[in-house]
C-alpha positions in Angstrom: 24.1 -4.8 20.1 25.5 -7.3 22.4 29.0 -7.0 20.9 29.0 -3.3 21.4 28.0 -3.8 25.0 30.8 -6.3 25.6 33.3 -3.6 24.9 32.1 -1.5 27.7 30.6 -3.8 30.4 28.8 -7.1 31.0 25.5 -5.3 31.9 25.6 -3.4 28.6 26.1 -6.6 26.7 23.0 -8.2 28.4 21.0 -5.1 27.6 22.3 -5.1 24.1 21.4 -8.8 23.7 17.9 -8.2 25.0 17.4 -5.2 22.6 18.8 -7.2 19.7 16.4 -10.1 20.5 13.4 -7.8 20.7 14.3 -6.0 17.5 15.0 -9.4 15.7 11.7 -10.7 16.8 9.7 -7.7 15.8 11.4 -6.6 12.6 10.2 -9.5 10.3 6.6 -8.9 11.3 7.0 -5.2 10.6 8.6 -5.9 7.2 5.8 -8.3 6.2 3.2 -5.7 7.3 4.9 -3.0 5.2 5.0 -5.3 2.1 1.3 -6.3 2.5 0.3 -2.7 2.9 2.3 -1.6 -0.1 0.8 -4.5 -2.2 -2.7 -3.6 -1.2 -2.1 0.1 -2.0 -0.7 -0.8 -5.4 -3.8 -2.9 -6.1 -6.2 -0.2 -5.0 -4.3 2.2 -7.3 -5.1 0.0 -10.4 -8.5 -1.2 -9.3 -10.6 1.7 -10.8 -8.9 1.5 -14.2 -9.5 -2.3 -14.3 -13.1 -1.9 -13.4 -13.6 0.8 -16.1 -11.9 -1.3 -18.8 -14.1 -4.3 -17.8 -17.1 -2.0 -17.9 -16.2 -0.7 -21.4 -15.7 -4.2 -22.6 -19.0 -5.4 -21.3 -20.9 -2.4 -22.7 -19.3 -2.9 -26.1 -20.7 -6.5 -26.2 -17.8 -8.5 -25.0 -18.2 -11.3 -22.4 -16.7 -10.9 -18.9 -13.9 -13.3 -19.9 -13.0 -11.3 -23.1 -13.2 -8.1 -21.1 -10.6 -9.6 -18.7 -8.5 -10.4 -21.7 -8.8 -6.8 -22.9 -7.5 -5.6 -19.5 -4.7 -8.2 -19.2 -3.5 -7.6 -22.7 -3.2 -3.8 -22.4 -2.0 -3.3 -18.9 1.1 -4.6 -17.1 0.2 -4.3 -13.4 0.1 -6.6 -10.5 -3.7 -6.7 -10.8 -3.5 -7.7 -14.5 -1.1 -10.5 -13.5 -3.5 -11.7 -10.8 -6.5 -11.6 -13.1 -4.6 -13.5 -15.8 -3.6 -16.2 -13.3 -7.2 -16.5 -12.0 -8.6 -16.7 -15.5 -6.2 -19.5 -16.3 -7.5 -21.4 -13.2 -11.2 -21.0 -14.1 -10.7 -21.8 -17.8 -8.7 -24.9 -17.0 -11.4 -26.1 -14.6 -9.2 -26.1 -11.5 -11.5 -23.5 -9.8 -14.8 -21.9 -10.6 -14.7 -18.3 -11.6 -16.2 -17.2 -8.3 -13.6 -19.2 -6.3 -10.7 -17.8 -8.4 -11.9 -14.2 -7.9 -12.4 -14.8 -4.2 -8.9 -16.3 -3.9 -7.5 -13.1 -5.4 -9.4 -11.0 -2.9 -8.3 -13.2 0.0 -4.7 -12.8 -1.0 -4.8 -9.0 -0.5 -5.5 -7.1 2.7 -7.9 -4.7 1.0 -11.5 -4.3 2.2 -12.3 -2.3 -0.9 -11.1 -5.0 -3.2 -12.9 -7.8 -1.3 -16.2 -5.8 -1.4 -15.7 -5.2 -5.2 -15.0 -8.9 -5.9 -18.1 -9.9 -3.8 -20.2 -7.5 -5.7 -18.8 -8.8 -9.0 -19.4 -12.4 -8.1 -23.0 -11.6 -7.0 -23.6 -9.8 -10.2 -22.3 -12.7 -12.3 -24.2 -15.2 -10.3 -27.6 -13.4 -10.3 -27.3 -12.1 -13.9 -28.0 -8.5 -13.1 -26.5 -5.6 -15.2 -22.8 -6.1 -15.0 -21.8 -2.8 -16.6 -23.7 -0.8 -14.0 -22.2 -2.7 -11.1 -18.7 -2.3 -12.6 -19.1 1.4 -13.1 -20.5 2.0 -9.6 -17.6 0.0 -8.2 -15.1 1.9 -10.3 -16.5 5.2 -8.9 -16.3 4.0 -5.4 -12.8 2.7 -5.8 -11.6 6.0 -7.4 -13.2 7.9 -4.5 -11.6 5.7 -1.8 -8.2 5.9 -3.5 -8.5 9.7 -3.8 -9.5 10.0 -0.1 -6.5 7.8 0.9 -4.1 10.0 -1.1 -5.5 13.1 0.4 -5.1 11.7 3.9 -1.4 10.9 3.1 -0.9 14.5 1.9 -2.6 15.8 5.1 -0.2 13.8 7.3 3.0 15.0 5.4 3.5 18.3 7.3 3.2 16.6 10.6 5.8 14.0 9.6 8.1 16.8 8.4 8.0 18.5 11.8 10.3 16.0 13.4 13.3 16.3 11.1 12.7 20.1 10.9 12.7 20.4 14.7 15.6 18.1 15.3 17.9 18.8 12.4 17.2 22.1 10.6 16.1 24.3 13.5 19.3 23.8 15.7 21.4 24.5 12.6 19.5 27.7 11.9 19.8 28.8 15.5 23.5 28.3 15.4 23.7 30.2 12.2 21.7 33.1 13.5 23.0 33.1 17.1 26.6 32.1 16.3 28.0 35.6 15.6 26.3 37.0 18.7 27.7 34.1 20.9 31.2 34.6 19.5 31.0 38.3 20.2 29.9 37.7 23.8 32.6 35.1 24.4 35.2 37.4 22.9 34.3 40.1 25.4 33.2 42.6 22.8 30.4 44.9 23.6 
Protein backbone atom coordinates (compact mmCIF):
# COMPACT_ATOMS: atom_id res chain seq x y z
CA UNK A 1 0.00 0.00 0.00
CA UNK A 2 2.76 2.42 0.91
CA UNK A 3 4.60 1.91 -2.41
CA UNK A 4 1.48 2.76 -4.37
CA UNK A 5 1.06 5.89 -2.26
CA UNK A 6 4.68 6.94 -2.89
CA UNK A 7 3.96 7.15 -6.60
CA UNK A 8 1.29 9.79 -6.03
CA UNK A 9 2.21 11.70 -2.85
CA UNK A 10 3.78 11.52 0.58
CA UNK A 11 0.41 11.73 2.32
CA UNK A 12 -0.91 8.76 0.37
CA UNK A 13 2.21 6.77 1.24
CA UNK A 14 1.62 7.42 4.96
CA UNK A 15 -2.04 6.42 4.63
CA UNK A 16 -1.02 3.34 2.66
CA UNK A 17 1.54 2.42 5.31
CA UNK A 18 -1.05 2.74 8.08
CA UNK A 19 -3.61 0.69 6.15
CA UNK A 20 -0.99 -1.96 5.41
CA UNK A 21 0.06 -2.11 9.06
CA UNK A 22 -3.54 -2.49 10.24
CA UNK A 23 -4.26 -5.17 7.63
CA UNK A 24 -1.01 -6.97 8.46
CA UNK A 25 -1.86 -6.92 12.14
CA UNK A 26 -5.45 -8.16 11.75
CA UNK A 27 -5.07 -10.70 8.93
CA UNK A 28 -3.20 -13.43 10.88
CA UNK A 29 -5.85 -13.40 13.61
CA UNK A 30 -8.60 -13.58 11.03
CA UNK A 31 -6.89 -16.47 9.24
CA UNK A 32 -6.44 -18.41 12.48
CA UNK A 33 -10.10 -17.85 13.42
CA UNK A 34 -11.20 -19.17 10.03
CA UNK A 35 -9.02 -22.27 10.41
CA UNK A 36 -10.32 -22.93 13.94
CA UNK A 37 -13.93 -22.50 12.81
CA UNK A 38 -13.43 -24.79 9.81
CA UNK A 39 -11.76 -27.42 11.99
CA UNK A 40 -14.59 -27.33 14.54
CA UNK A 41 -17.17 -27.53 11.76
CA UNK A 42 -15.46 -30.58 10.27
CA UNK A 43 -15.36 -32.21 13.69
CA UNK A 44 -19.05 -31.54 14.31
CA UNK A 45 -19.84 -33.04 10.92
CA UNK A 46 -18.24 -36.37 11.87
CA UNK A 47 -19.27 -36.41 15.54
CA UNK A 48 -22.71 -38.08 15.10
CA UNK A 49 -21.31 -40.96 13.04
CA UNK A 50 -18.52 -41.51 15.57
CA UNK A 51 -20.98 -41.63 18.45
CA UNK A 52 -23.26 -44.01 16.55
CA UNK A 53 -20.36 -46.36 15.72
CA UNK A 54 -19.26 -46.32 19.36
CA UNK A 55 -22.85 -47.03 20.42
CA UNK A 56 -23.15 -49.94 17.98
CA UNK A 57 -19.87 -51.36 19.24
CA UNK A 58 -20.86 -51.07 22.89
CA UNK A 59 -24.31 -52.56 22.25
CA UNK A 60 -22.76 -55.52 20.46
CA UNK A 61 -20.61 -56.31 23.49
CA UNK A 62 -17.35 -54.55 22.67
CA UNK A 63 -15.54 -52.47 25.25
CA UNK A 64 -15.21 -48.72 24.81
CA UNK A 65 -11.60 -49.14 23.65
CA UNK A 66 -12.52 -51.77 21.05
CA UNK A 67 -15.41 -49.59 19.87
CA UNK A 68 -12.91 -46.77 19.37
CA UNK A 69 -10.76 -49.17 17.34
CA UNK A 70 -13.81 -50.01 15.24
CA UNK A 71 -14.35 -46.34 14.42
CA UNK A 72 -10.68 -45.53 13.85
CA UNK A 73 -10.18 -48.57 11.62
CA UNK A 74 -13.13 -47.86 9.32
CA UNK A 75 -13.16 -44.06 9.03
CA UNK A 76 -10.50 -41.68 7.80
CA UNK A 77 -11.52 -38.37 9.34
CA UNK A 78 -9.89 -35.77 11.52
CA UNK A 79 -11.90 -37.12 14.44
CA UNK A 80 -10.69 -40.69 13.91
CA UNK A 81 -7.12 -39.41 13.87
CA UNK A 82 -7.65 -37.54 17.15
CA UNK A 83 -9.33 -40.55 18.80
CA UNK A 84 -6.47 -42.79 17.64
CA UNK A 85 -3.88 -40.39 19.06
CA UNK A 86 -5.73 -40.09 22.37
CA UNK A 87 -6.14 -43.87 22.59
CA UNK A 88 -2.38 -44.31 22.15
CA UNK A 89 -1.83 -41.86 25.01
CA UNK A 90 -4.13 -43.63 27.45
CA UNK A 91 -2.96 -47.13 26.49
CA UNK A 92 0.69 -46.17 26.93
CA UNK A 93 -0.07 -44.67 30.34
CA UNK A 94 0.97 -41.13 29.48
CA UNK A 95 -2.52 -39.84 30.26
CA UNK A 96 -5.65 -41.30 31.73
CA UNK A 97 -8.57 -41.91 29.37
CA UNK A 98 -10.46 -38.96 30.82
CA UNK A 99 -7.50 -36.59 30.43
CA UNK A 100 -6.87 -37.69 26.84
CA UNK A 101 -10.52 -37.21 25.88
CA UNK A 102 -10.68 -33.83 27.61
CA UNK A 103 -7.50 -32.74 25.80
CA UNK A 104 -9.15 -33.51 22.46
CA UNK A 105 -12.18 -31.45 23.49
CA UNK A 106 -9.95 -28.58 24.64
CA UNK A 107 -8.10 -28.50 21.31
CA UNK A 108 -11.33 -27.75 19.42
CA UNK A 109 -13.50 -24.67 19.76
CA UNK A 110 -16.75 -26.63 19.86
CA UNK A 111 -19.19 -26.42 22.73
CA UNK A 112 -21.09 -29.44 21.42
CA UNK A 113 -17.97 -31.61 21.35
CA UNK A 114 -16.91 -30.47 24.83
CA UNK A 115 -20.36 -31.29 26.23
CA UNK A 116 -20.33 -34.68 24.52
CA UNK A 117 -16.88 -35.56 25.88
CA UNK A 118 -17.84 -34.46 29.40
CA UNK A 119 -20.95 -36.65 29.22
CA UNK A 120 -18.86 -39.55 27.95
CA UNK A 121 -16.28 -39.13 30.71
CA UNK A 122 -19.02 -38.93 33.32
CA UNK A 123 -20.67 -42.07 31.96
CA UNK A 124 -17.38 -43.98 31.93
CA UNK A 125 -16.54 -42.83 35.44
CA UNK A 126 -19.94 -43.55 37.01
CA UNK A 127 -20.57 -46.78 35.12
CA UNK A 128 -24.01 -45.84 33.82
CA UNK A 129 -25.35 -47.14 30.51
CA UNK A 130 -22.83 -46.10 27.91
CA UNK A 131 -24.94 -47.02 24.88
CA UNK A 132 -27.87 -44.83 25.96
CA UNK A 133 -25.59 -41.87 26.61
CA UNK A 134 -23.85 -42.31 23.26
CA UNK A 135 -27.13 -42.58 21.37
CA UNK A 136 -28.62 -39.48 23.01
CA UNK A 137 -25.41 -37.56 22.32
CA UNK A 138 -25.49 -38.72 18.69
CA UNK A 139 -29.07 -37.51 18.29
CA UNK A 140 -28.19 -34.15 19.82
CA UNK A 141 -25.07 -33.81 17.65
CA UNK A 142 -27.03 -34.64 14.50
CA UNK A 143 -29.76 -32.11 15.40
CA UNK A 144 -27.20 -29.36 16.10
CA UNK A 145 -25.33 -30.08 12.86
CA UNK A 146 -28.59 -30.00 10.89
CA UNK A 147 -29.60 -26.70 12.53
CA UNK A 148 -26.20 -25.17 11.70
CA UNK A 149 -26.49 -26.25 8.05
CA UNK A 150 -30.03 -24.85 7.81
CA UNK A 151 -28.79 -21.53 9.20
CA UNK A 152 -26.07 -21.40 6.54
CA UNK A 153 -28.67 -22.08 3.84
CA UNK A 154 -30.93 -19.32 5.23
CA UNK A 155 -28.05 -16.82 5.09
CA UNK A 156 -27.08 -17.66 1.49
CA UNK A 157 -29.66 -15.45 -0.29
CA UNK A 158 -28.65 -12.46 1.81
CA UNK A 159 -24.99 -12.98 0.93
CA UNK A 160 -25.91 -13.32 -2.74
CA UNK A 161 -27.63 -9.92 -2.77
CA UNK A 162 -24.35 -7.99 -2.63
CA UNK A 163 -22.80 -9.43 -5.82
CA UNK A 164 -26.18 -9.35 -7.53
CA UNK A 165 -26.73 -5.70 -6.71
CA UNK A 166 -23.21 -4.54 -7.52
CA UNK A 167 -22.29 -6.68 -10.52
CA UNK A 168 -25.28 -8.25 -12.23
CA UNK A 169 -27.91 -5.52 -11.82
CA UNK A 170 -25.85 -2.72 -13.46
CA UNK A 171 -25.01 -5.00 -16.39
CA UNK A 172 -28.67 -5.90 -16.84
CA UNK A 173 -29.67 -2.22 -16.70
CA UNK A 174 -27.13 -1.41 -19.41
CA UNK A 175 -28.37 -4.28 -21.52
CA UNK A 176 -32.00 -3.23 -21.21
CA UNK A 177 -31.53 0.54 -21.24
CA UNK A 178 -28.60 0.61 -23.71
CA UNK A 179 -30.63 0.68 -26.92
CA UNK A 180 -32.95 3.35 -25.49
CA UNK A 181 -29.99 5.52 -24.44
CA UNK A 182 -28.31 5.12 -27.84
CA UNK A 183 -31.50 6.15 -29.55
CA UNK A 184 -31.86 9.22 -27.33
CA UNK A 185 -28.22 10.22 -27.86
CA UNK A 186 -28.51 9.69 -31.61
CA UNK A 187 -31.43 12.12 -31.73
CA UNK A 188 -33.88 9.58 -33.01
CA UNK A 189 -37.48 9.84 -31.89
